[in-house]
OpenMM code with the backbone's topology and positions (N, CA, C; nanometers):
from openmm import Vec3, app, unit

residues = "MET ILE TRP LEU GLY LEU ALA LEU CYS PHE SER GLY PHE ALA ALA LEU CYS LEU SER MET ASP THR HIS HIS GLU GLN VAL PHE GLY THR ASP ALA PRO ASP GLY ARG ARG LEU LEU LEU ARG LEU LEU GLY TRP PRO THR LEU VAL ILE ALA VAL PHE ALA CYS ALA ASN ALA LEU GLY LEU SER VAL GLY ILE ALA LEU TRP ALA GLY GLN LEU SER ILE ALA ALA GLY ILE LEU VAL LEU LEU LEU ALA TYR ARG PRO ARG LEU VAL VAL PRO LEU ALA LEU THR ALA PRO PRO LEU ALA LEU LEU PRO LEU LEU PHE ARG".split()
positions = [
    Vec3(15.5114, 9.6891, 18.0752),
    Vec3(15.5731, 9.7755, 17.9761),
    Vec3(15.5128, 9.7564, 17.8370),
    Vec3(15.4563, 9.6403, 17.8121),
    Vec3(15.3955, 9.6155, 17.6818),
    Vec3(15.2726, 9.7045, 17.6639),
    Vec3(15.1899, 9.7157, 17.7675),
    Vec3(15.0724, 9.8026, 17.7598),
    Vec3(15.1128, 9.9485, 17.7485),
    Vec3(15.2210, 9.9848, 17.8150),
    Vec3(15.2700, 10.1212, 17.8060),
    Vec3(15.3126, 10.1532, 17.6627),
    Vec3(15.3770, 10.0594, 17.5965),
    Vec3(15.4163, 10.0791, 17.4572),
    Vec3(15.2958, 10.1021, 17.3672),
    Vec3(15.1911, 10.0238, 17.3873),
    Vec3(15.0696, 10.0407, 17.3076),
    Vec3(15.0036, 10.1756, 17.3366),
    Vec3(14.9987, 10.2136, 17.4626),
    Vec3(14.9383, 10.3418, 17.4994),
    Vec3(15.0177, 10.4580, 17.4410),
    Vec3(15.1489, 10.4482, 17.4437),
    Vec3(15.2320, 10.5539, 17.3869),
    Vec3(15.2184, 10.5604, 17.2352),
    Vec3(15.2077, 10.4450, 17.1714),
    Vec3(15.1850, 10.4438, 17.0261),
    Vec3(15.0527, 10.5125, 16.9920),
    Vec3(14.9490, 10.4815, 17.0682),
    Vec3(14.8193, 10.5432, 17.0433),
    Vec3(14.8258, 10.6944, 17.0654),
    Vec3(14.8873, 10.7356, 17.1757),
    Vec3(14.8951, 10.8789, 17.2055),
    Vec3(14.9799, 10.9531, 17.1024),
    Vec3(15.0897, 10.8918, 17.0592),
    Vec3(15.1734, 10.9538, 16.9573),
    Vec3(15.1017, 10.9682, 16.8246),
    Vec3(15.0327, 10.8627, 16.7837),
    Vec3(14.9567, 10.8708, 16.6594),
    Vec3(14.8423, 10.9714, 16.6713),
    Vec3(14.7791, 10.9783, 16.7870),
    Vec3(14.6709, 11.0745, 16.8064),
    Vec3(14.7239, 11.2173, 16.7935),
    Vec3(14.8396, 11.2433, 16.8520),
    Vec3(14.8985, 11.3770, 16.8413),
    Vec3(14.9321, 11.4104, 16.6962),
    Vec3(14.9918, 11.3158, 16.6258),
    Vec3(15.0245, 11.3406, 16.4852),
    Vec3(14.8980, 11.3569, 16.4010),
    Vec3(14.7976, 11.2799, 16.4329),
    Vec3(14.6714, 11.2884, 16.3606),
    Vec3(14.6050, 11.4244, 16.3830),
    Vec3(14.6052, 11.4701, 16.5080),
    Vec3(14.5416, 11.5975, 16.5386),
    Vec3(14.6220, 11.7168, 16.4880),
    Vec3(14.7456, 11.6940, 16.4454),
    Vec3(14.8230, 11.8037, 16.3875),
    Vec3(14.7815, 11.8315, 16.2436),
    Vec3(14.6971, 11.7465, 16.1868),
    Vec3(14.6441, 11.7696, 16.0524),
    Vec3(14.5109, 11.8435, 16.0622),
    Vec3(14.4925, 11.9395, 15.9743),
    Vec3(14.3710, 12.0218, 15.9799),
    Vec3(14.2436, 11.9397, 15.9680),
    Vec3(14.2439, 11.8409, 15.8817),
    Vec3(14.1228, 11.7603, 15.8599),
    Vec3(14.0775, 11.6934, 15.9881),
    Vec3(14.1690, 11.6264, 16.0546),
    Vec3(14.1330, 11.5527, 16.1754),
    Vec3(14.1121, 11.6464, 16.2940),
    Vec3(14.1864, 11.7551, 16.2976),
    Vec3(14.1667, 11.8519, 16.4051),
    Vec3(14.0262, 11.9113, 16.3963),
    Vec3(13.9834, 11.9430, 16.2747),
    Vec3(13.8483, 11.9952, 16.2564),
    Vec3(13.7437, 11.8888, 16.2881),
    Vec3(13.7724, 11.7646, 16.2553),
    Vec3(13.6805, 11.6552, 16.2839),
    Vec3(13.6592, 11.6388, 16.4339),
    Vec3(13.7641, 11.6558, 16.5123),
    Vec3(13.7554, 11.6353, 16.6569),
    Vec3(13.7103, 11.7618, 16.7293),
    Vec3(13.7678, 11.8772, 16.6943),
    Vec3(13.7424, 12.0004, 16.7688),
    Vec3(13.6455, 12.0958, 16.6997),
    Vec3(13.6232, 12.0786, 16.5712),
    Vec3(13.5326, 12.1670, 16.4991),
    Vec3(13.5987, 12.2902, 16.4394),
    Vec3(13.7296, 12.3071, 16.4583),
    Vec3(13.8019, 12.4219, 16.4019),
    Vec3(13.9352, 12.3745, 16.3456),
    Vec3(13.9907, 12.4556, 16.2564),
    Vec3(14.1252, 12.4267, 16.2062),
    Vec3(14.2271, 12.4516, 16.3157),
    Vec3(14.3368, 12.3787, 16.3105),
    Vec3(14.4418, 12.3938, 16.4109),
    Vec3(14.5265, 12.5161, 16.3807),
    Vec3(14.5521, 12.5995, 16.4819),
    Vec3(14.6474, 12.7090, 16.4608),
    Vec3(14.7877, 12.6530, 16.4356),
    Vec3(14.8721, 12.7332, 16.3723),
    Vec3(15.0064, 12.6859, 16.3373),
    Vec3(15.0854, 12.6427, 16.4599),
    Vec3(15.0760, 12.7171, 16.5684),
    Vec3(15.1503, 12.6828, 16.6898),
    Vec3(15.1069, 12.5500, 16.7485),
    Vec3(14.9764, 12.5243, 16.7474),
    Vec3(14.9261, 12.3983, 16.8010),
    Vec3(14.9664, 12.2817, 16.7117),
    Vec3(14.9627, 12.3031, 16.5802),
    Vec3(15.0055, 12.1973, 16.4885),
    Vec3(15.1508, 12.1588, 16.5119),
    Vec3(15.2348, 12.2600, 16.5294),
    Vec3(15.3766, 12.2339, 16.5556),
    Vec3(15.3948, 12.1626, 16.6888),
    Vec3(15.3233, 12.2054, 16.7910),
    Vec3(15.3336, 12.1423, 16.9225),
    Vec3(15.2899, 11.9963, 16.9171),
    Vec3(15.1810, 11.9684, 16.8477),
    Vec3(15.1339, 11.8300, 16.8369),
    Vec3(15.2345, 11.7428, 16.7631),
    Vec3(15.2979, 11.7972, 16.6607),
    Vec3(15.4013, 11.7196, 16.5904),
    Vec3(15.5225, 11.6955, 16.6797),
    Vec3(15.5592, 11.7993, 16.7553),
    Vec3(15.6745, 11.7856, 16.8452),
    Vec3(15.6469, 11.6918, 16.9616),
    Vec3(15.5216, 11.6696, 16.9940),
    Vec3(15.4857, 11.5727, 17.0969),
    Vec3(15.4652, 11.4324, 17.0391),
    Vec3(15.4149, 11.4242, 16.9169),
    Vec3(15.3811, 11.2952, 16.8571),
    Vec3(15.5007, 11.2084, 16.8234),
    Vec3(15.5977, 11.2645, 16.7535),
    Vec3(15.7134, 11.1844, 16.7123),
    Vec3(15.7960, 11.1341, 16.8298),
    Vec3(15.8301, 11.2187, 16.9275),
    Vec3(15.9058, 11.1653, 17.0420),
    Vec3(15.8278, 11.0608, 17.1223),
    Vec3(15.6965, 11.0734, 17.1253),
    Vec3(15.6162, 10.9739, 17.1959),
    Vec3(15.6279, 10.8373, 17.1285),
    Vec3(15.6294, 10.8368, 16.9957),
    Vec3(15.6476, 10.7094, 16.9247),
    Vec3(15.7873, 10.6523, 16.9479),
    Vec3(15.8873, 10.7391, 16.9590),
    Vec3(16.0243, 10.6922, 16.9852),
    Vec3(16.0343, 10.6351, 17.1270),
    Vec3(15.9692, 10.7003, 17.2224),
    Vec3(15.9706, 10.6495, 17.3601),
    Vec3(15.9016, 10.5136, 17.3672),
    Vec3(15.8003, 10.4929, 17.2833),
    Vec3(15.7325, 10.3634, 17.2790),
    Vec3(15.8278, 10.2526, 17.2362),
    Vec3(15.9212, 10.2833, 17.1471),
    Vec3(16.0214, 10.1831, 17.1062),
    Vec3(16.1039, 10.1399, 17.2273),
    Vec3(16.1444, 10.2370, 17.3073),
    Vec3(16.2254, 10.2049, 17.4246),
    Vec3(16.1468, 10.1247, 17.5273),
    Vec3(16.0181, 10.1538, 17.5420),
    Vec3(15.9360, 10.0764, 17.6349),
    Vec3(15.9248, 9.9311, 17.5896),
    Vec3(15.9067, 9.9104, 17.4601),
    Vec3(15.8963, 9.7732, 17.4074),
    Vec3(16.0296, 9.7009, 17.4154),
    Vec3(16.1382, 9.7704, 17.3834),
    Vec3(16.2705, 9.7080, 17.3881),
    Vec3(16.3093, 9.6764, 17.5321),
    Vec3(16.2683, 9.7587, 17.6247),
    Vec3(16.2964, 9.7328, 17.7652),
    Vec3(16.2214, 9.6102, 17.8157),
    Vec3(16.1040, 9.5872, 17.7622),
    Vec3(16.0220, 9.4759, 17.8075),
    Vec3(16.0733, 9.3412, 17.7560),
    Vec3(16.1126, 9.3343, 17.6290),
    Vec3(16.1424, 9.2040, 17.5682),
    Vec3(16.2757, 9.1962, 17.4953),
    Vec3(16.3594, 9.2941, 17.5094),
    Vec3(16.4857, 9.2948, 17.4365),
    Vec3(16.4716, 9.3712, 17.3067),
    Vec3(16.5842, 9.4043, 17.2480),
    Vec3(16.5830, 9.4929, 17.1318),
    Vec3(16.5158, 9.4316, 17.0096),
    Vec3(16.5532, 9.3108, 16.9713),
    Vec3(16.4995, 9.2545, 16.8465),
    Vec3(16.3501, 9.2252, 16.8575),
    Vec3(16.3091, 9.1614, 16.9637),
    Vec3(16.1669, 9.1314, 16.9819),
    Vec3(16.0897, 9.2593, 17.0125),
    Vec3(16.1522, 9.3520, 17.0833),
    Vec3(16.0867, 9.4783, 17.1167),
    Vec3(16.0527, 9.5606, 16.9940),
    Vec3(16.1422, 9.5633, 16.8971),
    Vec3(16.1144, 9.6384, 16.7738),
    Vec3(16.0016, 9.5717, 16.6954),
    Vec3(15.9987, 9.4393, 16.6923),
    Vec3(15.8889, 9.3694, 16.6258),
    Vec3(15.7568, 9.3948, 16.6982),
    Vec3(15.7613, 9.3937, 16.8310),
    Vec3(15.6422, 9.4244, 16.9093),
    Vec3(15.5952, 9.5663, 16.8824),
    Vec3(15.6882, 9.6595, 16.8754),
    Vec3(15.6549, 9.7993, 16.8493),
    Vec3(15.5871, 9.8142, 16.7135),
    Vec3(15.6368, 9.7434, 16.6132),
    Vec3(15.5752, 9.7505, 16.4801),
    Vec3(15.4311, 9.6989, 16.4841),
    Vec3(15.4092, 9.5913, 16.5580),
    Vec3(15.2732, 9.5407, 16.5733),
    Vec3(15.1845, 9.6369, 16.6495),
    Vec3(15.2405, 9.6982, 16.7540),
    Vec3(15.1629, 9.7931, 16.8324),
    Vec3(15.1297, 9.9189, 16.7527),
    Vec3(15.2185, 9.9593, 16.6644),
    Vec3(15.1873, 10.0720, 16.5765),
    Vec3(15.0643, 10.0407, 16.4912),
    Vec3(15.0576, 9.9188, 16.4407),
    Vec3(14.9430, 9.8790, 16.3583),
    Vec3(14.8145, 9.8761, 16.4396),
    Vec3(14.8219, 9.8221, 16.5593),
    Vec3(14.7038, 9.8149, 16.6453),
    Vec3(14.6573, 9.9555, 16.6832),
    Vec3(14.7514, 10.0406, 16.7229),
    Vec3(14.7167, 10.1773, 16.7628),
    Vec3(14.6564, 10.2548, 16.6459),
    Vec3(14.7115, 10.2368, 16.5273),
    Vec3(14.6577, 10.3055, 16.4094),
    Vec3(14.5164, 10.2562, 16.3776),
    Vec3(14.4948, 10.1273, 16.3900),
    Vec3(14.3605, 10.0724, 16.3659),
    Vec3(14.2581, 10.1253, 16.4651),
    Vec3(14.2966, 10.1309, 16.5925),
    Vec3(14.2062, 10.1861, 16.6940),
    Vec3(14.1758, 10.3321, 16.6646),
    Vec3(14.2779, 10.4071, 16.6271),
    Vec3(14.2596, 10.5487, 16.5984),
    Vec3(14.1692, 10.5692, 16.4766),
    Vec3(14.1849, 10.4881, 16.3753),
    Vec3(14.1003, 10.4989, 16.2558),
    Vec3(13.9541, 10.4730, 16.2926),
    Vec3(13.9301, 10.3691, 16.3730),
    Vec3(13.7927, 10.3391, 16.4135),
    Vec3(13.7335, 10.4510, 16.4988),
    Vec3(13.8138, 10.5044, 16.5900),
    Vec3(13.7644, 10.6141, 16.6729),
    Vec3(13.7334, 10.7377, 16.5896),
    Vec3(13.8194, 10.7700, 16.4947),
    Vec3(13.7939, 10.8873, 16.4100),
    Vec3(13.6701, 10.8686, 16.3229),
    Vec3(13.6434, 10.7455, 16.2865),
    Vec3(13.5273, 10.7201, 16.2022),
    Vec3(13.3963, 10.7223, 16.2814),
    Vec3(13.3984, 10.6697, 16.4028),
    Vec3(13.2740, 10.6520, 16.4756),
    Vec3(13.2599, 10.7392, 16.6003),
    Vec3(13.3675, 10.7685, 16.6700),
    Vec3(13.3625, 10.8489, 16.7929),
    Vec3(13.4813, 10.9444, 16.7988),
    Vec3(13.4864, 11.0457, 16.7127),
    Vec3(13.6049, 11.1321, 16.7083),
    Vec3(13.6283, 11.2106, 16.8375),
    Vec3(13.5245, 11.2384, 16.9133),
    Vec3(13.5424, 11.3146, 17.0377),
    Vec3(13.6137, 11.2347, 17.1460),
    Vec3(13.6224, 11.1035, 17.1327),
    Vec3(13.6907, 11.0206, 17.2330),
    Vec3(13.8419, 11.0142, 17.2135),
    Vec3(13.8912, 11.0644, 17.1015),
    Vec3(14.0344, 11.0534, 17.0715),
    Vec3(14.1184, 11.1254, 17.1764),
    Vec3(14.0852, 11.2486, 17.2079),
    Vec3(14.1665, 11.3271, 17.3017),
    Vec3(14.1625, 11.2698, 17.4430),
    Vec3(14.0439, 11.2391, 17.4996),
    Vec3(14.0455, 11.1820, 17.6345),
    Vec3(14.1209, 11.0489, 17.6435),
    Vec3(14.1063, 10.9645, 17.5430),
    Vec3(14.1768, 10.8360, 17.5454),
    Vec3(14.3275, 10.8541, 17.5282),
    Vec3(14.3666, 10.9473, 17.4433),
    Vec3(14.5096, 10.9706, 17.4223),
    Vec3(14.5756, 11.0275, 17.5476),
    Vec3(14.5033, 11.1064, 17.6233),
    Vec3(14.5600, 11.1635, 17.7454),
    Vec3(14.5609, 11.0662, 17.8623),
    Vec3(14.4625, 10.9783, 17.8687),
    Vec3(14.4537, 10.8874, 17.9836),
    Vec3(14.5198, 10.7517, 17.9613),
    Vec3(14.5461, 10.7145, 17.8377),
    Vec3(14.6025, 10.5820, 17.8109),
    Vec3(14.7398, 10.5599, 17.8750),
    Vec3(14.8376, 10.6494, 17.8597),
    Vec3(14.9678, 10.6230, 17.9224),
    Vec3(14.9642, 10.6156, 18.0755),
    Vec3(14.8944, 10.7069, 18.1459),
    Vec3(14.8889, 10.6902, 18.2915),
    Vec3(14.8191, 10.5615, 18.3346),
    Vec3(14.7157, 10.5213, 18.2634),
    Vec3(14.6479, 10.3960, 18.2972),
    Vec3(14.7367, 10.2754, 18.2708),
    Vec3(14.8206, 10.2839, 18.1693),
    Vec3(14.9125, 10.1742, 18.1402),
    Vec3(15.0218, 10.1620, 18.2464),
    Vec3(15.0497, 10.2706, 18.3165),
    Vec3(15.1491, 10.2667, 18.4231),
    Vec3(15.0945, 10.2117, 18.5542),
    Vec3(14.9630, 10.2055, 18.5689),
    Vec3(14.9041, 10.1571, 18.6941),
    Vec3(14.9498, 10.0164, 18.7345),
    Vec3(14.9543, 9.9192, 18.6429),
    Vec3(14.9988, 9.7862, 18.6852),
    Vec3(15.1414, 9.7848, 18.7410),
    Vec3(15.2239, 9.8789, 18.6995),
    Vec3(15.3605, 9.8842, 18.7513),
    Vec3(15.3633, 9.9252, 18.8982),
    Vec3(15.2598, 9.9949, 18.9435),
    Vec3(15.2538, 10.0358, 19.0830),
    Vec3(15.2198, 9.9205, 19.1763),
    Vec3(15.1521, 9.8185, 19.1234),
    Vec3(15.1065, 9.7080, 19.2065),
    Vec3(15.1937, 9.5838, 19.1957),
    Vec3(15.3151, 9.5974, 19.1497),
    Vec3(15.4069, 9.4833, 19.1394),
    Vec3(15.4639, 9.4492, 19.2733),
] * unit.nanometer
topology = app.Topology()
chain = topology.addChain("A")
for resn in residues:
    res = topology.addResidue(resn, chain)
    for name in ("N", "CA", "C"):
        topology.addAtom(name, app.Element.getBySymbol(name[0]), res)
């Protein structure tokens, strides 16, 4: 569940990041239409909230919230580096990170 929290933080931040015209143009080469911007915002914030629940489920509420805060920082740092050096990798990583984080749960 800890990896799932990190993956959800990354995906949520990626969605919020891509809802901004600057970053959307950086990744896709065009400005985001209004509908897509709204959709990305509506997907980004709930994804970050779900990440809180994944962290709290793993280690309890108090430690889970502290873990979530740390994971937000890590996810933001990864996203900043990707946007600076490999902006085209943001979307594939944001889409594949949560399913890959769920794989270890299948082999328990």
